[in-house]
N, CA, C, O and the ligand as a Tripos MOL2 file, in Angstrom:
@<TRIPOS>MOLECULE
protein
  309   307    78     0     0
PROTEIN
NO_CHARGES

@<TRIPOS>ATOM
      1 N         -97.7430 -161.2890   12.5600 N.3       1 MET1
      2 CA        -98.6390 -160.5030   13.3950 C.3       1 MET1
      3 C         -98.2220 -160.6450   14.8590 C.2       1 MET1
      4 O         -97.8490 -161.7270   15.3100 O.2       1 MET1
      5 N         -98.2910 -159.5490   15.5760 N.am      2 ALA2
      6 CA        -97.8790 -159.5670   16.9840 C.3       2 ALA2
      7 C         -98.8500 -160.3870   17.8250 C.2       2 ALA2
      8 O        -100.0670 -160.2920   17.6650 O.2       2 ALA2
      9 N         -98.3010 -161.1780   18.7030 N.am      3 LEU3
     10 CA        -99.1330 -161.9650   19.5990 C.3       3 LEU3
     11 C         -98.7890 -161.6250   21.0390 C.2       3 LEU3
     12 O         -97.6380 -161.3020   21.3320 O.2       3 LEU3
     13 N         -99.7480 -161.6870   21.9330 N.am      4 PRO4
     14 CA        -99.4360 -161.4290   23.3360 C.3       4 PRO4
     15 C         -98.4990 -162.5190   23.8630 C.2       4 PRO4
     16 O         -98.7070 -163.7050   23.6090 O.2       4 PRO4
     17 N         -97.4510 -162.0960   24.6100 N.am      5 SER5
     18 CA        -96.4600 -163.0650   25.0620 C.3       5 SER5
     19 C         -96.9970 -163.9390   26.1790 C.2       5 SER5
     20 O         -96.5870 -165.0900   26.3320 O.2       5 SER5
     21 N         -97.9360 -163.3750   26.9740 N.am      6 LYS6
     22 CA        -98.5160 -164.1670   28.0580 C.3       6 LYS6
     23 C        -100.0130 -163.9790   28.0860 C.2       6 LYS6
     24 O        -100.5390 -162.9160   27.7570 O.2       6 LYS6
     25 N        -100.6790 -165.0310   28.4830 N.am      7 ARG7
     26 CA       -102.1300 -164.9500   28.6160 C.3       7 ARG7
     27 C        -102.4710 -164.0920   29.8340 C.2       7 ARG7
     28 O        -101.8520 -164.2350   30.8890 O.2       7 ARG7
     29 N        -103.4730 -163.1860   29.6860 N.am      8 HIS8
     30 CA       -103.8980 -162.3900   30.8340 C.3       8 HIS8
     31 C        -104.7920 -163.2410   31.7200 C.2       8 HIS8
     32 O        -105.6600 -163.9650   31.2320 O.2       8 HIS8
     33 N        -104.5750 -163.1500   33.0140 N.am      9 SER9
     34 CA       -105.3720 -163.9460   33.9480 C.3       9 SER9
     35 C        -106.8100 -163.4290   33.9970 C.2       9 SER9
     36 O        -107.1020 -162.3290   33.5280 O.2       9 SER9
     37 N        -107.6910 -164.2280   34.5650 N.am     10 LYS10
     38 CA       -109.1000 -163.8130   34.7090 C.3      10 LYS10
     39 C        -109.1920 -162.5200   35.5030 C.2      10 LYS10
     40 O        -109.9840 -161.6310   35.1920 O.2      10 LYS10
     41 N        -108.3490 -162.4390   36.5500 N.am     11 THR11
     42 CA       -108.3920 -161.2470   37.4020 C.3      11 THR11
     43 C        -108.0300 -159.9940   36.6140 C.2      11 THR11
     44 O        -108.6990 -158.9650   36.7040 O.2      11 THR11
     45 N        -106.9440 -160.1100   35.8330 N.am     12 VAL12
     46 CA       -106.5070 -158.9540   35.0500 C.3      12 VAL12
     47 C        -107.5980 -158.5400   34.0720 C.2      12 VAL12
     48 O        -107.8880 -157.3570   33.8980 O.2      12 VAL12
     49 N        -108.1950 -159.5490   33.4380 N.am     13 LYS13
     50 CA       -109.2830 -159.2630   32.4900 C.3      13 LYS13
     51 C        -110.4400 -158.5770   33.2040 C.2      13 LYS13
     52 O        -111.0130 -157.6180   32.6880 O.2      13 LYS13
     53 N        -110.7820 -159.0710   34.3920 N.am     14 ARG14
     54 CA       -111.9240 -158.5110   35.1230 C.3      14 ARG14
     55 C        -111.6280 -157.0880   35.6110 C.2      14 ARG14
     56 O        -112.4990 -156.2190   35.5940 O.2      14 ARG14
     57 N        -110.3870 -156.8710   36.0430 N.am     15 ILE15
     58 CA       -110.0180 -155.5210   36.4980 C.3      15 ILE15
     59 C        -110.1440 -154.5430   35.3230 C.2      15 ILE15
     60 O        -110.6770 -153.4430   35.4670 O.2      15 ILE15
     61 N        -109.6380 -154.9700   34.1530 N.am     16 ARG16
     62 CA       -109.7050 -154.0960   32.9770 C.3      16 ARG16
     63 C        -111.1570 -153.7950   32.6190 C.2      16 ARG16
     64 O        -111.5110 -152.6470   32.3540 O.2      16 ARG16
     65 N        -111.9920 -154.8240   32.6130 N.am     17 ARG17
     66 CA       -113.3760 -154.6190   32.1900 C.3      17 ARG17
     67 C        -114.1930 -153.8500   33.2350 C.2      17 ARG17
     68 O        -115.1870 -153.2060   32.9000 O.2      17 ARG17
     69 N        -113.7680 -153.9200   34.4950 N.am     18 ALA18
     70 CA       -114.4970 -153.1810   35.5320 C.3      18 ALA18
     71 C        -114.3330 -151.6820   35.3390 C.2      18 ALA18
     72 O        -115.1670 -150.8980   35.7900 O.2      18 ALA18
     73 N        -113.2490 -151.2820   34.6610 N.am     19 ALA19
     74 CA       -112.9900 -149.8540   34.4630 C.3      19 ALA19
     75 C        -113.7540 -149.3040   33.2680 C.2      19 ALA19
     76 O        -113.8160 -148.0900   33.0730 O.2      19 ALA19
     77 N        -114.3470 -150.2070   32.4530 N.am     20 ILE20
     78 CA       -115.1000 -149.7520   31.2790 C.3      20 ILE20
     79 C        -116.5040 -149.3920   31.7360 C.2      20 ILE20
     80 O        -117.2440 -150.2440   32.2290 O.2      20 ILE20
     81 N        -116.8620 -148.1460   31.5730 N.am     21 LYS21
     82 CA       -118.2090 -147.7500   31.9930 C.3      21 LYS21
     83 C        -118.6970 -146.5880   31.1550 C.2      21 LYS21
     84 O        -117.9170 -145.9020   30.4930 O.2      21 LYS21
     85 N        -119.9920 -146.3820   31.1970 N.am     22 MET22
     86 CA       -120.6080 -145.2800   30.4520 C.3      22 MET22
     87 C        -120.2040 -143.9590   31.0960 C.2      22 MET22
     88 O        -120.1100 -143.8360   32.3170 O.2      22 MET22
     89 N        -119.9690 -142.9720   30.2260 N.am     23 LYS23
     90 CA       -119.6670 -141.6330   30.7320 C.3      23 LYS23
     91 C        -120.9260 -140.7920   30.6510 C.2      23 LYS23
     92 O        -121.7210 -140.9450   29.7230 O.2      23 LYS23
     93 N        -121.1090 -139.9150   31.6050 N.am     24 THR24
     94 CA       -122.2390 -138.9960   31.5070 C.3      24 THR24
     95 C        -121.9220 -137.9700   30.4280 C.2      24 THR24
     96 O        -120.8210 -137.4200   30.4150 O.2      24 THR24
     97 N        -122.8520 -137.7000   29.5290 N.am     25 PRO25
     98 CA       -122.5610 -136.7660   28.4480 C.3      25 PRO25
     99 C        -122.3930 -135.3410   28.9760 C.2      25 PRO25
    100 O        -123.0630 -134.9300   29.9230 O.2      25 PRO25
    101 N        -121.4810 -134.5980   28.3390 N.am     26 ALA26
    102 CA       -121.2840 -133.1990   28.7130 C.3      26 ALA26
    103 C        -122.5110 -132.4140   28.2610 C.2      26 ALA26
    104 O        -122.9050 -132.4940   27.0970 O.2      26 ALA26
    105 N        -123.1060 -131.6680   29.1600 N.am     27 LEU27
    106 CA       -124.3210 -130.9280   28.8310 C.3      27 LEU27
    107 C        -124.1790 -129.4650   29.2200 C.2      27 LEU27
    108 O        -123.5220 -129.1220   30.2030 O.2      27 LEU27
    109 N        -124.8040 -128.6220   28.4310 N.am     28 SER28
    110 CA       -124.9030 -127.2160   28.7850 C.3      28 SER28
    111 C        -126.3720 -126.8250   28.7060 C.2      28 SER28
    112 O        -127.1900 -127.6120   28.2300 O.2      28 SER28
    113 N        -126.7180 -125.6430   29.1560 N.am     29 THR29
    114 CA       -128.1200 -125.2430   29.1440 C.3      29 THR29
    115 C        -128.4110 -124.3870   27.9220 C.2      29 THR29
    116 O        -127.5940 -123.5630   27.5130 O.2      29 THR29
    117 N        -129.5860 -124.5950   27.3490 N.am     30 CYS30
    118 CA       -130.0250 -123.7990   26.1990 C.3      30 CYS30
    119 C        -130.3690 -122.4000   26.7050 C.2      30 CYS30
    120 O        -131.1450 -122.2670   27.6520 O.2      30 CYS30
    121 N        -129.8060 -121.3500   26.0920 N.am     31 PRO31
    122 CA       -130.1080 -119.9910   26.5680 C.3      31 PRO31
    123 C        -131.5610 -119.5830   26.3150 C.2      31 PRO31
    124 O        -132.0880 -118.6840   26.9700 O.2      31 PRO31
    125 N        -132.2040 -120.2630   25.3450 N.am     32 GLN32
    126 CA       -133.5820 -119.9130   24.9760 C.3      32 GLN32
    127 C        -134.5820 -120.5190   25.9610 C.2      32 GLN32
    128 O        -135.4010 -119.8110   26.5470 O.2      32 GLN32
    129 N        -134.5020 -121.8400   26.1320 N.am     33 CYS33
    130 CA       -135.5320 -122.5250   26.9230 C.3      33 CYS33
    131 C        -134.9860 -123.1190   28.2190 C.2      33 CYS33
    132 O        -135.7430 -123.7080   28.9900 O.2      33 CYS33
    133 N        -133.6910 -122.9740   28.4700 N.am     34 LYS34
    134 CA       -133.0430 -123.4310   29.7180 C.3      34 LYS34
    135 C        -133.0640 -124.9490   29.9000 C.2      34 LYS34
    136 O        -132.9250 -125.4450   31.0180 O.2      34 LYS34
    137 N        -133.2380 -125.6880   28.7950 N.am     35 LYS35
    138 CA       -133.1770 -127.1480   28.8950 C.3      35 LYS35
    139 C        -131.7260 -127.5900   28.7290 C.2      35 LYS35
    140 O        -130.8900 -126.8430   28.2200 O.2      35 LYS35
    141 N        -131.4420 -128.8110   29.1650 N.am     36 MET36
    142 CA       -130.0920 -129.3410   29.0180 C.3      36 MET36
    143 C        -129.8750 -129.7840   27.5670 C.2      36 MET36
    144 O        -130.6860 -130.5220   27.0080 O.2      36 MET36
    145 N        -128.7700 -129.3250   26.9620 N.am     37 VAL37
    146 CA       -128.4800 -129.6050   25.5590 C.3      37 VAL37
    147 C        -127.0140 -130.0040   25.4450 C.2      37 VAL37
    148 O        -126.1740 -129.5510   26.2230 O.2      37 VAL37
    149 N        -126.7160 -130.8570   24.4670 N.am     38 ARG38
    150 CA       -125.3170 -131.1830   24.2000 C.3      38 ARG38
    151 C        -124.6590 -129.9530   23.5910 C.2      38 ARG38
    152 O        -125.2750 -129.2690   22.7740 O.2      38 ARG38
    153 N        -123.4260 -129.6600   23.9700 N.am     39 PRO39
    154 CA       -122.7860 -128.4620   23.4440 C.3      39 PRO39
    155 C        -122.5460 -128.5440   21.9440 C.2      39 PRO39
    156 O        -122.3490 -129.6310   21.4020 O.2      39 PRO39
    157 N        -122.5610 -127.4060   21.2780 N.am     40 HIS40
    158 CA       -122.3220 -127.2690   19.8310 C.3      40 HIS40
    159 C        -123.3810 -127.9600   18.9910 C.2      40 HIS40
    160 O        -123.1160 -128.3330   17.8480 O.2      40 HIS40
    161 N        -124.5830 -128.1370   19.5400 N.am     41 THR41
    162 CA       -125.6810 -128.7150   18.7640 C.3      41 THR41
    163 C        -126.9180 -127.8470   18.9430 C.2      41 THR41
    164 O        -127.0660 -127.1480   19.9450 O.2      41 THR41
    165 N        -127.7970 -127.9030   17.9580 N.am     42 ALA42
    166 CA       -129.0460 -127.1570   18.0520 C.3      42 ALA42
    167 C        -129.9130 -127.7900   19.1320 C.2      42 ALA42
    168 O        -129.8880 -129.0040   19.3380 O.2      42 ALA42
    169 N        -130.6680 -126.9630   19.8060 N.am     43 CYS43
    170 CA       -131.5490 -127.4540   20.8650 C.3      43 CYS43
    171 C        -132.6910 -128.2390   20.2310 C.2      43 CYS43
    172 O        -133.3990 -127.7120   19.3730 O.2      43 CYS43
    173 N        -132.8800 -129.4830   20.6390 N.am     44 ALA44
    174 CA       -133.9330 -130.3160   20.0690 C.3      44 ALA44
    175 C        -135.3050 -129.8960   20.5800 C.2      44 ALA44
    176 O        -136.3270 -130.2610   19.9990 O.2      44 ALA44
    177 N        -135.3280 -129.1370   21.6570 N.am     45 PHE45
    178 CA       -136.6090 -128.7670   22.2570 C.3      45 PHE45
    179 C        -137.1900 -127.5160   21.6020 C.2      45 PHE45
    180 O        -138.3730 -127.4870   21.2620 O.2      45 PHE45
    181 N        -136.3560 -126.4730   21.4210 N.am     46 CYS46
    182 CA       -136.8830 -125.2380   20.8390 C.3      46 CYS46
    183 C        -136.3060 -124.9700   19.4530 C.2      46 CYS46
    184 O        -136.7720 -124.0590   18.7680 O.2      46 CYS46
    185 N        -135.3000 -125.7410   19.0170 N.am     47 GLY47
    186 CA       -134.7880 -125.6180   17.6620 C.3      47 GLY47
    187 C        -133.8960 -124.4210   17.4120 C.2      47 GLY47
    188 O        -133.7600 -123.9880   16.2680 O.2      47 GLY47
    189 N        -133.2810 -123.8720   18.4520 N.am     48 THR48
    190 CA       -132.4040 -122.7160   18.2590 C.3      48 THR48
    191 C        -130.9490 -123.1190   18.4330 C.2      48 THR48
    192 O        -130.6280 -124.0690   19.1460 O.2      48 THR48
    193 N        -130.0880 -122.3820   17.7720 N.am     49 TYR49
    194 CA       -128.6550 -122.5490   17.9620 C.3      49 TYR49
    195 C        -128.0190 -121.1690   17.9410 C.2      49 TYR49
    196 O        -128.2070 -120.4180   16.9840 O.2      49 TYR49
    197 N        -127.2860 -120.8320   18.9550 N.am     50 ARG50
    198 CA       -126.6430 -119.5240   19.1290 C.3      50 ARG50
    199 C        -127.6370 -118.3890   18.8950 C.2      50 ARG50
    200 O        -127.3230 -117.3980   18.2350 O.2      50 ARG50
    201 N        -128.8310 -118.5470   19.4430 N.am     51 GLY51
    202 CA       -129.8230 -117.4820   19.3660 C.3      51 GLY51
    203 C        -130.6230 -117.4320   18.0920 C.2      51 GLY51
    204 O        -131.5400 -116.6190   17.9720 O.2      51 GLY51
    205 N        -130.2960 -118.2940   17.1210 N.am     52 ARG52
    206 CA       -131.0330 -118.2900   15.8560 C.3      52 ARG52
    207 C        -131.9260 -119.5180   15.7740 C.2      52 ARG52
    208 O        -131.5790 -120.5780   16.2950 O.2      52 ARG52
    209 N        -133.0860 -119.3770   15.1150 N.am     53 GLN53
    210 CA       -133.9820 -120.5150   14.8870 C.3      53 GLN53
    211 C        -133.4330 -121.2970   13.7050 C.2      53 GLN53
    212 O        -133.4220 -120.7840   12.5870 O.2      53 GLN53
    213 N        -132.9730 -122.5350   13.9240 N.am     54 VAL54
    214 CA       -132.3770 -123.3160   12.8490 C.3      54 VAL54
    215 C        -133.1650 -124.5820   12.5340 C.2      54 VAL54
    216 O        -132.9450 -125.1960   11.4900 O.2      54 VAL54
    217 N        -134.0750 -124.9820   13.4120 N.am     55 LEU55
    218 CA       -134.8540 -126.1910   13.1850 C.3      55 LEU55
    219 C        -136.3360 -125.8670   13.3090 C.2      55 LEU55
    220 O        -136.7450 -125.0660   14.1500 O.2      55 LEU55
    221 N        -137.1320 -126.5050   12.4570 N.am     56 LYS56
    222 CA       -138.5750 -126.4280   12.6300 C.3      56 LYS56
    223 C        -138.9840 -127.6440   13.4410 C.2      56 LYS56
    224 O        -138.7180 -128.7790   13.0470 O.2      56 LYS56
    225 N        -139.6190 -127.4110   14.5550 N.am     57 ILE57
    226 CA       -139.9920 -128.5030   15.4480 C.3      57 ILE57
    227 C        -141.4720 -128.8120   15.2440 C.2      57 ILE57
    228 O        -142.3360 -127.9580   15.4440 O.2      57 ILE57
    229 N        -141.7440 -130.0580   14.8390 N.am     58 LYS58
    230 CA       -143.1340 -130.4840   14.7210 C.3      58 LYS58
    231 C        -143.5680 -131.0620   16.0550 C.2      58 LYS58
    232 O        -142.8810 -131.9060   16.6310 O.2      58 LYS58
    233 N        -144.7080 -130.6050   16.5400 N.am     59 LEU59
    234 CA       -145.1810 -131.0380   17.8450 C.3      59 LEU59
    235 C        -146.4750 -131.8390   17.7000 C.2      59 LEU59
    236 O        -147.3270 -131.5390   16.8630 O.2      59 LEU59
    237 N        -146.5930 -132.8610   18.5370 N.am     60 THR60
    238 CA       -147.8560 -133.5770   18.6110 C.3      60 THR60
    239 C        -148.7840 -132.7870   19.5260 C.2      60 THR60
    240 O        -148.3480 -131.8600   20.2090 O.2      60 THR60
    241 N        -150.0710 -133.1560   19.5400 N.am     61 LYS61
    242 CA       -151.0310 -132.4120   20.3680 C.3      61 LYS61
    243 C        -150.6330 -132.4390   21.8450 C.2      61 LYS61
    244 O        -150.7450 -131.4390   22.5540 O.2      61 LYS61
    245 N        -150.1640 -133.6160   22.2930 N.am     62 LYS62
    246 CA       -149.7540 -133.7450   23.6980 C.3      62 LYS62
    247 C        -148.6160 -132.7960   24.0340 C.2      62 LYS62
    248 O        -148.6210 -132.1360   25.0730 O.2      62 LYS62
    249 N        -147.6240 -132.7380   23.1180 N.am     63 GLU63
    250 CA       -146.4540 -131.8810   23.3490 C.3      63 GLU63
    251 C        -146.8520 -130.4060   23.3790 C.2      63 GLU63
    252 O        -146.3400 -129.6290   24.1850 O.2      63 GLU63
    253 N        -147.7830 -130.0280   22.4790 N.am     64 LYS64
    254 CA       -148.2510 -128.6370   22.4630 C.3      64 LYS64
    255 C        -148.8790 -128.2720   23.8010 C.2      64 LYS64
    256 O        -148.6180 -127.2030   24.3520 O.2      64 LYS64
    257 N        -149.7170 -129.1830   24.3200 N.am     65 LYS65
    258 CA       -150.3630 -128.9260   25.6140 C.3      65 LYS65
    259 C        -149.3210 -128.7610   26.7120 C.2      65 LYS65
    260 O        -149.4090 -127.8490   27.5340 O.2      65 LYS65
    261 N        -148.3280 -129.6590   26.7170 N.am     66 LEU66
    262 CA       -147.2850 -129.6160   27.7370 C.3      66 LEU66
    263 C        -146.5240 -128.2940   27.6870 C.2      66 LEU66
    264 O        -146.2390 -127.6930   28.7230 O.2      66 LEU66
    265 N        -146.1970 -127.8440   26.4710 N.am     67 ARG67
    266 CA       -145.4180 -126.6100   26.3330 C.3      67 ARG67
    267 C        -146.2220 -125.3960   26.7800 C.2      67 ARG67
    268 O        -145.6860 -124.4720   27.3920 O.2      67 ARG67
    269 N        -147.5250 -125.4110   26.4640 N.am     68 LYS68
    270 CA       -148.3610 -124.3070   26.9190 C.3      68 LYS68
    271 C        -148.3660 -124.2380   28.4360 C.2      68 LYS68
    272 O        -148.2730 -123.1590   29.0200 O.2      68 LYS68
    273 N        -148.4770 -125.4100   29.0740 N.am     69 LYS69
    274 CA       -148.4570 -125.4560   30.5390 C.3      69 LYS69
    275 C        -147.1560 -124.8920   31.0750 C.2      69 LYS69
    276 O        -147.1510 -124.0830   32.0030 O.2      69 LYS69
    277 N        -146.0320 -125.3330   30.4730 N.am     70 GLU70
    278 CA       -144.7110 -124.8800   30.9370 C.3      70 GLU70
    279 C        -144.5620 -123.3730   30.7840 C.2      70 GLU70
    280 O        -144.0040 -122.7080   31.6570 O.2      70 GLU70
    281 N        -145.0670 -122.8300   29.6600 N.am     71 GLU71
    282 CA       -144.9740 -121.3820   29.4510 C.3      71 GLU71
    283 C        -145.7830 -120.6240   30.4950 C.2      71 GLU71
    284 O        -145.3510 -119.5910   31.0060 O.2      71 GLU71
    285 N        -146.9760 -121.1610   30.8060 N.am     72 LYS72
    286 CA       -147.8060 -120.5200   31.8350 C.3      72 LYS72
    287 C        -147.0790 -120.4980   33.1760 C.2      72 LYS72
    288 O        -147.0640 -119.4910   33.8840 O.2      72 LYS72
    289 N        -146.4690 -121.6570   33.5070 N.am     73 GLU73
    290 CA       -145.7480 -121.7490   34.7830 C.3      73 GLU73
    291 C        -144.5910 -120.7680   34.8260 C.2      73 GLU73
    292 O        -144.3170 -120.1750   35.8690 O.2      73 GLU73
    293 N        -143.9080 -120.5920   33.7000 N.am     74 LYS74
    294 CA       -142.7830 -119.6440   33.6470 C.3      74 LYS74
    295 C        -143.2690 -118.2180   33.8920 C.2      74 LYS74
    296 O        -142.6480 -117.4530   34.6290 O.2      74 LYS74
    297 N        -144.4060 -117.8720   33.2510 N.am     75 LYS75
    298 CA       -144.9300 -116.5080   33.3870 C.3      75 LYS75
    299 C        -145.3340 -116.2190   34.8310 C.2      75 LYS75
    300 O        -145.1590 -115.1080   35.3310 O.2      75 LYS75
    301 N        -145.8860 -117.2590   35.4980 N.am     76 GLU76
    302 CA       -146.3180 -117.0670   36.8810 C.3      76 GLU76
    303 C        -145.1380 -116.8200   37.8020 C.2      76 GLU76
    304 O        -145.2550 -116.1160   38.8040 O.2      76 GLU76
    305 N        -143.9910 -117.4130   37.4510 N.am     77 LYS77
    306 CA       -142.7890 -117.2150   38.2540 C.3      77 LYS77
    307 C        -142.2620 -115.8330   37.9770 C.2      77 LYS77
    308 O        -141.2440 -115.4360   38.5450 O.2      77 LYS77
    309 ZN       -133.8380 -124.6960   23.6850 Zn       78 ZN78
@<TRIPOS>BOND
     1     1     2 1
     2     2     3 1
     3     3     4 2
     4     3     5 am
     5     5     6 1
     6     6     7 1
     7     7     8 2
     8     7     9 am
     9     9    10 1
    10    10    11 1
    11    11    12 2
    12    11    13 am
    13    13    14 1
    14    14    15 1
    15    15    16 2
    16    15    17 am
    17    17    18 1
    18    18    19 1
    19    19    20 2
    20    19    21 am
    21    21    22 1
    22    22    23 1
    23    23    24 2
    24    23    25 am
    25    25    26 1
    26    26    27 1
    27    27    28 2
    28    27    29 am
    29    29    30 1
    30    30    31 1
    31    31    32 2
    32    31    33 am
    33    33    34 1
    34    34    35 1
    35    35    36 2
    36    35    37 am
    37    37    38 1
    38    38    39 1
    39    39    40 2
    40    39    41 am
    41    41    42 1
    42    42    43 1
    43    43    44 2
    44    43    45 am
    45    45    46 1
    46    46    47 1
    47    47    48 2
    48    47    49 am
    49    49    50 1
    50    50    51 1
    51    51    52 2
    52    51    53 am
    53    53    54 1
    54    54    55 1
    55    55    56 2
    56    55    57 am
    57    57    58 1
    58    58    59 1
    59    59    60 2
    60    59    61 am
    61    61    62 1
    62    62    63 1
    63    63    64 2
    64    63    65 am
    65    65    66 1
    66    66    67 1
    67    67    68 2
    68    67    69 am
    69    69    70 1
    70    70    71 1
    71    71    72 2
    72    71    73 am
    73    73    74 1
    74    74    75 1
    75    75    76 2
    76    75    77 am
    77    77    78 1
    78    78    79 1
    79    79    80 2
    80    79    81 am
    81    81    82 1
    82    82    83 1
    83    83    84 2
    84    83    85 am
    85    85    86 1
    86    86    87 1
    87    87    88 2
    88    87    89 am
    89    89    90 1
    90    90    91 1
    91    91    92 2
    92    91    93 am
    93    93    94 1
    94    94    95 1
    95    95    96 2
    96    95    97 am
    97    97    98 1
    98    98    99 1
    99    99   100 2
   100    99   101 am
   101   101   102 1
   102   102   103 1
   103   103   104 2
   104   103   105 am
   105   105   106 1
   106   106   107 1
   107   107   108 2
   108   107   109 am
   109   109   110 1
   110   110   111 1
   111   111   112 2
   112   111   113 am
   113   113   114 1
   114   114   115 1
   115   115   116 2
   116   115   117 am
   117   117   118 1
   118   118   119 1
   119   119   120 2
   120   119   121 am
   121   121   122 1
   122   122   123 1
   123   123   124 2
   124   123   125 am
   125   125   126 1
   126   126   127 1
   127   127   128 2
   128   127   129 am
   129   129   130 1
   130   130   131 1
   131   131   132 2
   132   131   133 am
   133   133   134 1
   134   134   135 1
   135   135   136 2
   136   135   137 am
   137   137   138 1
   138   138   139 1
   139   139   140 2
   140   139   141 am
   141   141   142 1
   142   142   143 1
   143   143   144 2
   144   143   145 am
   145   145   146 1
   146   146   147 1
   147   147   148 2
   148   147   149 am
   149   149   150 1
   150   150   151 1
   151   151   152 2
   152   151   153 am
   153   153   154 1
   154   154   155 1
   155   155   156 2
   156   155   157 am
   157   157   158 1
   158   158   159 1
   159   159   160 2
   160   159   161 am
   161   161   162 1
   162   162   163 1
   163   163   164 2
   164   163   165 am
   165   165   166 1
   166   166   167 1
   167   167   168 2
   168   167   169 am
   169   169   170 1
   170   170   171 1
   171   171   172 2
   172   171   173 am
   173   173   174 1
   174   174   175 1
   175   175   176 2
   176   175   177 am
   177   177   178 1
   178   178   179 1
   179   179   180 2
   180   179   181 am
   181   181   182 1
   182   182   183 1
   183   183   184 2
   184   183   185 am
   185   185   186 1
   186   186   187 1
   187   187   188 2
   188   187   189 am
   189   189   190 1
   190   190   191 1
   191   191   192 2
   192   191   193 am
   193   193   194 1
   194   194   195 1
   195   195   196 2
   196   195   197 am
   197   197   198 1
   198   198   199 1
   199   199   200 2
   200   199   201 am
   201   201   202 1
   202   202   203 1
   203   203   204 2
   204   203   205 am
   205   205   206 1
   206   206   207 1
   207   207   208 2
   208   207   209 am
   209   209   210 1
   210   210   211 1
   211   211   212 2
   212   211   213 am
   213   213   214 1
   214   214   215 1
   215   215   216 2
   216   215   217 am
   217   217   218 1
   218   218   219 1
   219   219   220 2
   220   219   221 am
   221   221   222 1
   222   222   223 1
   223   223   224 2
   224   223   225 am
   225   225   226 1
   226   226   227 1
   227   227   228 2
   228   227   229 am
   229   229   230 1
   230   230   231 1
   231   231   232 2
   232   231   233 am
   233   233   234 1
   234   234   235 1
   235   235   236 2
   236   235   237 am
   237   237   238 1
   238   238   239 1
   239   239   240 2
   240   239   241 am
   241   241   242 1
   242   242   243 1
   243   243   244 2
   244   243   245 am
   245   245   246 1
   246   246   247 1
   247   247   248 2
   248   247   249 am
   249   249   250 1
   250   250   251 1
   251   251   252 2
   252   251   253 am
   253   253   254 1
   254   254   255 1
   255   255   256 2
   256   255   257 am
   257   257   258 1
   258   258   259 1
   259   259   260 2
   260   259   261 am
   261   261   262 1
   262   262   263 1
   263   263   264 2
   264   263   265 am
   265   265   266 1
   266   266   267 1
   267   267   268 2
   268   267   269 am
   269   269   270 1
   270   270   271 1
   271   271   272 2
   272   271   273 am
   273   273   274 1
   274   274   275 1
   275   275   276 2
   276   275   277 am
   277   277   278 1
   278   278   279 1
   279   279   280 2
   280   279   281 am
   281   281   282 1
   282   282   283 1
   283   283   284 2
   284   283   285 am
   285   285   286 1
   286   286   287 1
   287   287   288 2
   288   287   289 am
   289   289   290 1
   290   290   291 1
   291   291   292 2
   292   291   293 am
   293   293   294 1
   294   294   295 1
   295   295   296 2
   296   295   297 am
   297   297   298 1
   298   298   299 1
   299   299   300 2
   300   299   301 am
   301   301   302 1
   302   302   303 1
   303   303   304 2
   304   303   305 am
   305   305   306 1
   306   306   307 1
   307   307   308 2
@<TRIPOS>SUBSTRUCTURE
     1 MET1         2 RESIDUE 1 A MET
     2 ALA2         6 RESIDUE 1 A ALA
     3 LEU3        10 RESIDUE 1 A LEU
     4 PRO4        14 RESIDUE 1 A PRO
     5 SER5        18 RESIDUE 1 A SER
     6 LYS6        22 RESIDUE 1 A LYS
     7 ARG7        26 RESIDUE 1 A ARG
     8 HIS8        30 RESIDUE 1 A HIS
     9 SER9        34 RESIDUE 1 A SER
    10 LYS10       38 RESIDUE 1 A LYS
    11 THR11       42 RESIDUE 1 A THR
    12 VAL12       46 RESIDUE 1 A VAL
    13 LYS13       50 RESIDUE 1 A LYS
    14 ARG14       54 RESIDUE 1 A ARG
    15 ILE15       58 RESIDUE 1 A ILE
    16 ARG16       62 RESIDUE 1 A ARG
    17 ARG17       66 RESIDUE 1 A ARG
    18 ALA18       70 RESIDUE 1 A ALA
    19 ALA19       74 RESIDUE 1 A ALA
    20 ILE20       78 RESIDUE 1 A ILE
    21 LYS21       82 RESIDUE 1 A LYS
    22 MET22       86 RESIDUE 1 A MET
    23 LYS23       90 RESIDUE 1 A LYS
    24 THR24       94 RESIDUE 1 A THR
    25 PRO25       98 RESIDUE 1 A PRO
    26 ALA26      102 RESIDUE 1 A ALA
    27 LEU27      106 RESIDUE 1 A LEU
    28 SER28      110 RESIDUE 1 A SER
    29 THR29      114 RESIDUE 1 A THR
    30 CYS30      118 RESIDUE 1 A CYS
    31 PRO31      122 RESIDUE 1 A PRO
    32 GLN32      126 RESIDUE 1 A GLN
    33 CYS33      130 RESIDUE 1 A CYS
    34 LYS34      134 RESIDUE 1 A LYS
    35 LYS35      138 RESIDUE 1 A LYS
    36 MET36      142 RESIDUE 1 A MET
    37 VAL37      146 RESIDUE 1 A VAL
    38 ARG38      150 RESIDUE 1 A ARG
    39 PRO39      154 RESIDUE 1 A PRO
    40 HIS40      158 RESIDUE 1 A HIS
    41 THR41      162 RESIDUE 1 A THR
    42 ALA42      166 RESIDUE 1 A ALA
    43 CYS43      170 RESIDUE 1 A CYS
    44 ALA44      174 RESIDUE 1 A ALA
    45 PHE45      178 RESIDUE 1 A PHE
    46 CYS46      182 RESIDUE 1 A CYS
    47 GLY47      186 RESIDUE 1 A GLY
    48 THR48      190 RESIDUE 1 A THR
    49 TYR49      194 RESIDUE 1 A TYR
    50 ARG50      198 RESIDUE 1 A ARG
    51 GLY51      202 RESIDUE 1 A GLY
    52 ARG52      206 RESIDUE 1 A ARG
    53 GLN53      210 RESIDUE 1 A GLN
    54 VAL54      214 RESIDUE 1 A VAL
    55 LEU55      218 RESIDUE 1 A LEU
    56 LYS56      222 RESIDUE 1 A LYS
    57 ILE57      226 RESIDUE 1 A ILE
    58 LYS58      230 RESIDUE 1 A LYS
    59 LEU59      234 RESIDUE 1 A LEU
    60 THR60      238 RESIDUE 1 A THR
    61 LYS61      242 RESIDUE 1 A LYS
    62 LYS62      246 RESIDUE 1 A LYS
    63 GLU63      250 RESIDUE 1 A GLU
    64 LYS64      254 RESIDUE 1 A LYS
    65 LYS65      258 RESIDUE 1 A LYS
    66 LEU66      262 RESIDUE 1 A LEU
    67 ARG67      266 RESIDUE 1 A ARG
    68 LYS68      270 RESIDUE 1 A LYS
    69 LYS69      274 RESIDUE 1 A LYS
    70 GLU70      278 RESIDUE 1 A GLU
    71 GLU71      282 RESIDUE 1 A GLU
    72 LYS72      286 RESIDUE 1 A LYS
    73 GLU73      290 RESIDUE 1 A GLU
    74 LYS74      294 RESIDUE 1 A LYS
    75 LYS75      298 RESIDUE 1 A LYS
    76 GLU76      302 RESIDUE 1 A GLU
    77 LYS77      306 RESIDUE 1 A LYS
    78 ZN78       309 GROUP 0 **** ****
């Protein structure tokens, strides 16, 4: 089995690990509800994909109230 010929110093290890970081996910906007969605996936908020309804979204009472408010605000705009 291959072995490293030299031990990496603490500095080298720290420099390497400093470059490891979380990436921001690529996001696009849902054409239906204008929320941020991961590309090539169904919208978790309205359940549509490429203009078609593909998911049934079950809402709690709180979520229903929130969505009604948002729809009202959209209509006023
Ligand atoms: Zn949506």
